[in-house]
matplotlib code that plots the C-alpha trace (Angstrom):
import matplotlib.pyplot as plt

x = [-6.6, -4.0, -0.6, 1.6, 4.6, 7.5, 10.7, 14.3, 15.9, 19.6, 19.8, 19.7, 17.3, 14.6, 10.9, 8.9, 5.5, 4.9, 1.8, 3.8, 3.0, 5.6, 8.9, 7.6, 4.6, 4.1, 1.4, 1.1, 4.5, 6.3, 10.1, 13.1, 15.2, 18.8, 19.9, 16.8, 13.8, 10.4, 8.6, 5.1, 3.7, 0.0, -0.1, -3.6, -5.1, -5.5, -2.0, 0.1, 3.3, 2.5, 5.1, 3.1, 1.0, 0.8, 4.0, 4.7, 8.0, 10.0, 13.2, 13.3, 16.0, 18.8, 19.7, 16.7, 13.1, 10.5, 6.7, 5.8, 2.9, 0.4, -3.4, -5.3, -8.6, -10.5, -13.5, -11.4, -8.8, -5.9, -2.7, -1.2, 2.2, 2.9, 6.2, 6.1, 2.4, 2.7, 1.3, 4.3, 3.0, -0.2, -0.8, -3.9, -4.9, -7.4, -10.2, -8.4, -8.8, -5.4, -3.4, -3.8, -5.3, -2.1, -0.3, 1.4, 5.1, 6.7, 10.4, 12.5, 13.1, 10.7, 10.2, 13.0, 15.3, 18.7, 19.4, 21.4, 18.1, 16.5, 15.4, 18.0, 16.2, 13.6, 9.8, 7.4, 3.7, 2.8, -0.8, -3.0, -6.5, -9.2, -10.1, -8.2, -7.4, -7.9, -5.0, -6.4, -6.5, -3.0, -1.9, -3.8, -2.3, 1.2, 0.7, -1.3, 1.5, 3.6, 0.5, -0.3, 3.2, 4.5, 2.3, 4.3, 4.7, 0.9, 0.8, 3.5, 3.1, -0.5, -2.7, -5.0, -8.3, -11.3, -14.6, -17.2, -20.1, -20.3, -22.2, -25.6, -27.5, -26.3, -29.2, -28.9, -27.3, -25.0, -21.7, -19.0, -18.9, -16.0, -14.8, -14.0, -12.4, -9.9, -6.4, -5.9, -2.1, -2.6, -3.3, -5.9, -6.5, -10.0, -9.4, -11.4, -13.5, -13.6, -15.8, -19.2, -19.3, -23.1, -25.6, -26.7, -30.2, -31.0, -30.2, -27.8, -24.2, -24.8, -25.8, -28.6, -26.0, -24.2, -21.3, -20.2, -17.5, -18.8, -17.0, -14.9, -12.1, -8.6, -6.6, -3.1, -1.6, -3.7, -1.7, -3.4, -6.8, -8.7, -12.4, -15.6, -16.9, -20.6, -22.9, -26.6, -29.2, -32.8, -33.4, -30.2, -27.4, -24.7, -26.0, -22.5, -19.1, -15.4, -12.4, -10.5, -7.3, -7.6, -4.9, -5.2, -2.4, -1.4, -4.7, -6.4, -7.2, -5.9, -7.5, -6.4, -8.9, -8.5, -11.9, -15.4, -18.7, -19.8, -22.2, -22.0, -20.1, -18.9, -20.3, -18.2, -18.7, -16.8, -13.6, -12.2, -8.4, -7.0, -3.3, -1.7, 0.9, 4.3, 7.7, 11.0, 14.5, 17.5, 21.1, 23.4, 26.1, 24.8, 22.9, 21.3, 22.5, 20.9, 17.3, 16.1, 12.8, 12.2, 14.4, 13.3, 15.5, 14.8, 13.6, 14.2, 14.3, 14.1, 10.4, 9.4, 11.4, 9.7, 6.4, 7.2, 7.7, 4.4, 2.5, 4.2, 2.3, 3.7, 6.2, 8.4, 10.4, 13.1, 14.4, 17.8, 18.0, 21.1, 22.2, 23.6, 22.6, 19.0, 18.4, 17.8, 15.3, 15.6, 12.8, 13.9, 12.0, 14.0, 15.5, 19.2, 18.7, 17.9, 20.6, 23.8, 24.6, 27.5, 29.3, 28.3, 28.7, 26.0, 23.4, 21.0, 19.1, 15.5, 13.5, 10.1, 10.2, 6.5, 3.1]
y = [-9.3, -7.3, -8.2, -5.9, -6.3, -4.4, -5.8, -5.5, -6.1, -7.3, -7.2, -10.9, -13.0, -15.0, -15.5, -13.3, -15.0, -18.0, -20.2, -23.4, -25.8, -28.2, -27.9, -27.1, -24.8, -21.5, -20.1, -16.4, -15.3, -12.3, -12.2, -10.1, -10.1, -9.1, -6.6, -4.7, -5.4, -6.1, -8.3, -9.8, -12.3, -12.9, -16.5, -17.8, -21.2, -22.2, -21.0, -21.9, -22.1, -19.2, -16.5, -14.1, -13.5, -10.0, -8.9, -5.7, -4.6, -1.6, -0.9, -0.7, 0.3, -2.0, -2.7, -0.6, -1.3, -0.6, -1.0, -2.7, -4.6, -4.8, -4.9, -6.8, -5.3, -7.9, -5.7, -2.8, -5.1, -3.3, -4.3, -1.6, -1.6, 0.5, 1.4, 3.2, 3.8, 5.5, 4.2, 3.6, 1.6, 0.4, -2.3, -3.6, -7.1, -9.5, -10.7, -13.9, -16.4, -16.3, -19.4, -19.1, -22.5, -23.9, -23.7, -20.3, -20.2, -17.1, -16.7, -19.8, -21.2, -22.3, -26.1, -27.5, -24.4, -24.6, -23.3, -20.3, -18.9, -18.5, -15.0, -13.8, -10.6, -9.9, -9.5, -7.9, -7.2, -9.2, -8.8, -10.5, -9.3, -10.8, -7.4, -4.7, -2.0, 1.7, 4.2, 5.4, 1.9, 1.2, 4.3, 3.0, -0.4, 1.0, 2.8, 0.0, -2.3, 0.7, 2.1, -1.1, -2.3, 0.9, 1.0, 3.7, 6.7, 7.4, 8.1, 10.7, 12.1, 13.0, 16.1, 17.1, 18.6, 20.1, 18.5, 20.5, 20.0, 16.2, 15.2, 13.5, 16.6, 18.5, 18.2, 18.0, 21.1, 22.4, 21.4, 20.0, 16.2, 14.0, 13.5, 17.2, 17.9, 15.0, 14.5, 10.7, 10.9, 12.1, 10.4, 12.3, 12.8, 14.1, 16.4, 14.9, 12.9, 9.6, 8.3, 7.2, 3.4, 2.8, 3.5, 7.1, 8.5, 9.8, 13.4, 13.9, 15.0, 17.8, 15.5, 13.4, 10.5, 10.1, 7.8, 5.5, 2.9, -0.7, -2.8, -2.7, -0.2, -1.7, -1.9, -0.4, -3.9, -4.6, -2.1, -0.8, -2.2, -2.0, -1.2, -0.5, 3.1, 2.7, 5.5, 5.4, 6.2, 6.2, 2.9, 1.2, 1.6, 0.6, 1.7, 2.5, 1.7, 2.3, 1.1, 3.2, 2.4, 2.9, 2.9, 3.4, 5.6, 6.7, 8.3, 8.8, 7.3, 8.2, 7.5, 7.2, 7.4, 6.1, 6.9, 8.2, 8.0, 11.0, 12.1, 11.9, 12.9, 10.6, 11.3, 11.7, 11.1, 12.2, 10.4, 11.3, 11.3, 9.1, 8.8, 6.3, 7.7, 6.6, 7.6, 7.3, 7.3, 8.4, 7.1, 9.5, 8.4, 4.8, 2.7, -0.7, -3.3, -6.3, -5.6, -3.1, -4.0, -0.7, 2.2, 5.5, 8.4, 12.1, 12.3, 15.8, 15.4, 13.0, 13.6, 12.5, 9.3, 8.6, 9.3, 6.4, 4.1, 5.2, 4.4, 1.0, -0.2, -2.8, -4.1, -1.1, -1.1, 1.4, 3.7, 5.0, 8.5, 9.0, 12.5, 11.6, 13.1, 14.4, 12.2, 8.5, 6.7, 3.0, 1.1, -1.8, -4.8, -5.0, -2.9, -2.5, -5.1, -7.6, -6.5, -4.6, -0.9, 0.2, 3.5, 6.0, 9.7, 10.4, 8.2, 8.6, 5.6, 6.0, 3.2, 2.8, 2.5, 3.1, 2.6]
z = [-17.2, -15.3, -13.9, -11.8, -9.5, -7.9, -9.5, -8.6, -12.0, -12.1, -15.8, -16.5, -18.5, -16.7, -16.2, -13.9, -14.5, -16.6, -17.1, -17.3, -20.2, -21.5, -23.3, -26.7, -25.9, -24.2, -22.0, -21.3, -20.0, -18.6, -18.8, -18.3, -21.5, -21.0, -20.1, -18.9, -21.2, -19.4, -21.9, -22.0, -24.6, -24.7, -26.1, -26.9, -26.1, -29.7, -30.8, -27.8, -29.8, -32.2, -31.8, -33.9, -30.7, -29.3, -27.4, -25.6, -24.1, -22.8, -20.9, -17.1, -14.6, -13.6, -9.9, -8.7, -7.7, -10.5, -10.5, -13.8, -15.4, -18.2, -18.8, -21.4, -22.3, -24.2, -25.1, -26.3, -28.0, -26.3, -24.4, -22.3, -20.6, -17.5, -15.8, -12.4, -12.8, -16.2, -19.4, -21.7, -24.6, -26.1, -28.7, -30.6, -29.8, -31.3, -28.9, -27.9, -25.1, -23.3, -22.6, -18.8, -18.0, -16.5, -13.2, -12.5, -11.9, -10.4, -11.0, -11.4, -14.9, -17.6, -17.9, -20.0, -19.7, -18.1, -14.6, -16.0, -17.4, -14.0, -12.9, -10.3, -9.2, -6.6, -6.7, -4.2, -4.0, -7.1, -8.2, -10.8, -11.6, -13.8, -15.2, -17.2, -14.6, -15.5, -15.3, -11.9, -10.6, -11.6, -9.7, -6.7, -6.6, -7.0, -3.7, -2.0, -0.7, 0.4, 2.2, 4.0, 4.9, 6.5, 9.5, 11.4, 9.1, 8.8, 12.5, 12.3, 8.7, 8.3, 7.8, 10.7, 9.6, 11.3, 10.3, 12.1, 9.7, 9.3, 12.4, 12.3, 13.3, 10.2, 7.7, 3.9, 2.5, -0.3, 1.3, -1.1, -1.6, -0.5, -4.0, -4.3, -0.9, -0.2, -1.5, -2.2, -1.5, 2.1, 5.4, 7.4, 11.1, 12.0, 15.0, 17.9, 15.5, 13.7, 10.9, 12.1, 12.5, 12.2, 9.4, 9.6, 8.9, 5.4, 4.7, 7.6, 7.9, 5.4, 2.5, 1.1, 0.8, 4.2, 4.5, 7.4, 8.2, 8.0, 10.5, 13.7, 14.0, 14.2, 17.4, 17.5, 17.1, 14.0, 12.0, 8.9, 8.1, 4.8, 5.5, 3.7, 3.6, 2.8, 1.6, 2.3, -0.3, 0.8, 2.7, 1.5, 4.1, 1.6, -1.8, -2.8, -1.2, -1.5, 0.4, 3.0, 5.0, 8.7, 11.4, 15.1, 16.4, 19.8, 21.0, 17.6, 14.2, 10.8, 7.4, 3.8, 1.0, -2.5, -4.2, -3.5, -5.1, -7.1, -4.4, -0.6, 2.5, 5.3, 8.7, 11.9, 15.6, 18.6, 19.4, 22.8, 22.6, 25.3, 26.0, 28.4, 30.8, 29.4, 30.6, 28.7, 30.3, 28.2, 28.1, 26.2, 23.7, 23.7, 21.1, 21.6, 19.1, 17.4, 18.4, 15.7, 14.0, 12.2, 10.9, 9.5, 8.2, 8.0, 11.6, 12.7, 16.5, 19.4, 20.2, 16.7, 17.2, 20.5, 18.7, 16.3, 19.3, 20.9, 17.7, 17.4, 20.6, 23.0, 20.5, 20.9, 24.2, 23.3, 20.6, 19.4, 18.0, 15.9, 15.0, 11.6, 8.3, 8.6, 11.7, 12.0, 14.4, 15.3, 17.1, 19.3, 20.6, 23.8, 26.6, 27.6, 30.3, 27.5, 25.1, 24.9, 24.6, 22.5, 22.7, 20.0, 20.4, 17.9, 19.5, 22.4, 23.8, 25.2, 26.7, 28.2, 32.0, 32.9, 31.3]

ax = plt.figure().add_subplot(projection="3d")
ax.plot(x, y, z, "-o")
ax.set_aspect("equal")
plt.show()
């Protein structure tokens, strides 16, 4: 079993996860113990009220977001606690059947506890798995929600690479595998190409095990889509597979990879870049108010801000670029005719006037 979540801890006692039994018994439970102790108790089904069960805890930050969780490896007899993706503690555990055969309660109070023992903080991207995740998998799920929820940055912050030797006509050779050539922390744009979306022939794309994207590419409005990257072996078009994040941006696709099989290289096909004709009109020293749906800092110039809008699709009707700090970009879901412009010497308003 594995449990992980992003938590905003306010330093007050309360349950994060609790398999709710009755007043006098406990299921598996995860709590914050004041002031900032993240605590998990692995109660068993035959000893639901036995406080000699395995417990594991460590200190986490107060008034800040932290990625926390634990894994229970039944076969290895280990409980491991992670904070911000790093293994912090490990404890031996008997091979017990956990007391998880009750309804799950997230936050709130344990049955029979008073209201002042409720968890007052915030939780996000809570995840429960029926297996003990590896260290690498913990790192992956820490990034996952952030990767999937921020649909705009990948279109602006990515690495463009040439992939000239991955087409179907390239026969098997000695070219490096995907596992040795890709950085899992980066989004990638394949210049003029995209990953092949049909099963390739054997011994093509420079490898005996060619890879292809199984499914339909996302539209711009779909945001980030998790898709299957299949690798062919002999007659089996999907002998092995991994997941990949795919996003359609303004005129191209970007990809983020999280793992690869030991062998194989994904294939590519031509992706003609098409850009719609879009014109923006500017209004100096003005900002639109009450219509912002996305804000990003550290935007170096106006053209980058406009790029965020283009990659947001039809939802973005205007932007405000604010020359403050390292530059702030605000995307709006309306134009000045639908809202109100306020005076601001640091701000320039740009809105779409033609598609």
